[in-house]
C-alpha positions as a Markdown table, in Angstrom:
| # | Residue | x | y | z |
|---|---|---|---|---|
| 1 | Unk | 176.0 | 157.9 | 75.0 |
| 2 | Unk | 175.9 | 154.1 | 74.2 |
| 3 | Unk | 173.5 | 151.4 | 74.4 |
| 4 | Unk | 173.7 | 148.9 | 77.3 |
| 5 | Unk | 176.9 | 149.6 | 79.4 |
| 6 | Unk | 176.9 | 151.8 | 82.3 |
| 7 | Unk | 174.2 | 154.1 | 81.1 |
| 8 | Unk | 171.5 | 151.2 | 80.9 |
| 9 | Unk | 170.1 | 152.6 | 77.8 |
| 10 | Unk | 168.3 | 150.0 | 75.8 |
| 11 | Unk | 166.8 | 152.3 | 72.9 |
| 12 | Unk | 165.6 | 155.7 | 72.1 |
| 13 | Unk | 161.9 | 155.9 | 72.5 |
| 14 | Unk | 160.9 | 159.6 | 71.6 |
| 15 | Unk | 162.6 | 162.8 | 70.2 |
| 16 | Unk | 161.9 | 166.5 | 70.2 |
| 17 | Unk | 163.8 | 169.7 | 69.2 |
| 18 | Unk | 163.6 | 172.6 | 71.5 |
| 19 | Unk | 165.7 | 175.6 | 72.1 |
| 20 | Unk | 168.4 | 174.5 | 69.6 |
| 21 | Unk | 169.0 | 171.1 | 70.8 |
| 22 | Unk | 167.4 | 167.6 | 69.9 |
| 23 | Unk | 166.1 | 166.0 | 73.0 |
| 24 | Unk | 165.5 | 162.2 | 73.5 |
| 25 | Unk | 164.1 | 160.0 | 76.0 |
| 26 | Unk | 165.2 | 156.3 | 76.5 |
| 27 | Unk | 164.1 | 153.0 | 77.8 |
| 28 | Unk | 166.6 | 151.6 | 80.2 |
| 29 | Unk | 167.1 | 148.1 | 81.6 |
| 30 | Unk | 167.8 | 149.5 | 85.0 |
| 31 | Unk | 167.9 | 152.9 | 86.8 |
| 32 | Unk | 164.8 | 154.7 | 85.2 |
| 33 | Unk | 164.2 | 156.6 | 82.0 |
| 34 | Unk | 166.8 | 159.0 | 80.9 |
| 35 | Unk | 166.8 | 162.3 | 79.1 |
| 36 | Unk | 169.6 | 163.3 | 76.8 |
| 37 | Unk | 170.2 | 166.0 | 74.4 |
| 38 | Unk | 172.6 | 167.1 | 71.6 |
| 39 | Unk | 173.2 | 170.3 | 69.7 |
| 40 | Unk | 175.4 | 168.7 | 67.0 |
| 41 | Unk | 174.6 | 165.1 | 66.8 |
| 42 | Unk | 178.2 | 164.2 | 67.9 |
| 43 | Unk | 178.3 | 165.4 | 71.6 |
| 44 | Unk | 175.5 | 164.0 | 73.9 |
| 45 | Unk | 174.7 | 165.3 | 77.3 |
| 46 | Unk | 172.8 | 163.3 | 79.9 |
| 47 | Unk | 170.4 | 165.4 | 81.8 |
| 48 | Unk | 169.7 | 162.7 | 84.1 |
| 49 | Unk | 167.2 | 160.1 | 85.3 |
| 50 | Unk | 163.5 | 161.4 | 85.1 |
| 51 | Unk | 162.2 | 158.9 | 87.6 |
| 52 | Unk | 164.2 | 155.8 | 88.9 |
| 53 | Unk | 160.8 | 153.8 | 89.1 |
| 54 | Unk | 159.8 | 154.6 | 85.5 |
| 55 | Unk | 162.2 | 152.8 | 83.0 |
| 56 | Unk | 160.4 | 154.4 | 79.7 |
| 57 | Unk | 160.2 | 158.1 | 78.7 |
| 58 | Unk | 157.4 | 157.6 | 76.4 |
| 59 | Unk | 156.9 | 161.0 | 74.8 |
| 60 | Unk | 158.6 | 164.4 | 74.7 |
| 61 | Unk | 156.6 | 167.5 | 73.5 |
| 62 | Unk | 157.5 | 171.0 | 73.1 |
| 63 | Unk | 155.1 | 173.9 | 73.4 |
| 64 | Unk | 157.8 | 176.4 | 72.3 |
| 65 | Unk | 158.5 | 177.7 | 75.8 |
| 66 | Unk | 158.4 | 174.4 | 77.8 |
| 67 | Unk | 159.3 | 170.8 | 77.3 |
| 68 | Unk | 157.0 | 168.1 | 78.6 |
| 69 | Unk | 157.8 | 164.4 | 79.2 |
| 70 | Unk | 155.6 | 161.4 | 79.9 |
| 71 | Unk | 157.1 | 158.3 | 81.6 |
| 72 | Unk | 155.7 | 154.9 | 82.0 |
| 73 | Unk | 156.5 | 152.1 | 84.6 |
| 74 | Unk | 156.2 | 148.4 | 84.2 |
| 75 | Unk | 152.5 | 148.1 | 85.4 |
| 76 | Unk | 151.5 | 150.7 | 82.8 |
| 77 | Unk | 151.2 | 153.7 | 85.2 |
| 78 | Unk | 152.0 | 157.1 | 83.5 |
| 79 | Unk | 153.5 | 160.4 | 84.9 |
| 80 | Unk | 153.8 | 163.8 | 83.3 |
| 81 | Unk | 156.7 | 165.9 | 83.9 |
């Protein structure tokens, strides 16, 4: 994972632990909010773009059995996943 470059990641917005991983959501300059995870803080896995029309993954929350995400678009509209 790197900031800028081909991933488009500008900054990490939210983080949450779930199932032995640290998950984090990003704001991107293009291509939509991304979800990433790491088990060791060294190797990072991109789990993909949540929604290409929503550049910011605002919040990640775990219920213990599920992981929920809220994304936001440029106009201020939110969606829950």
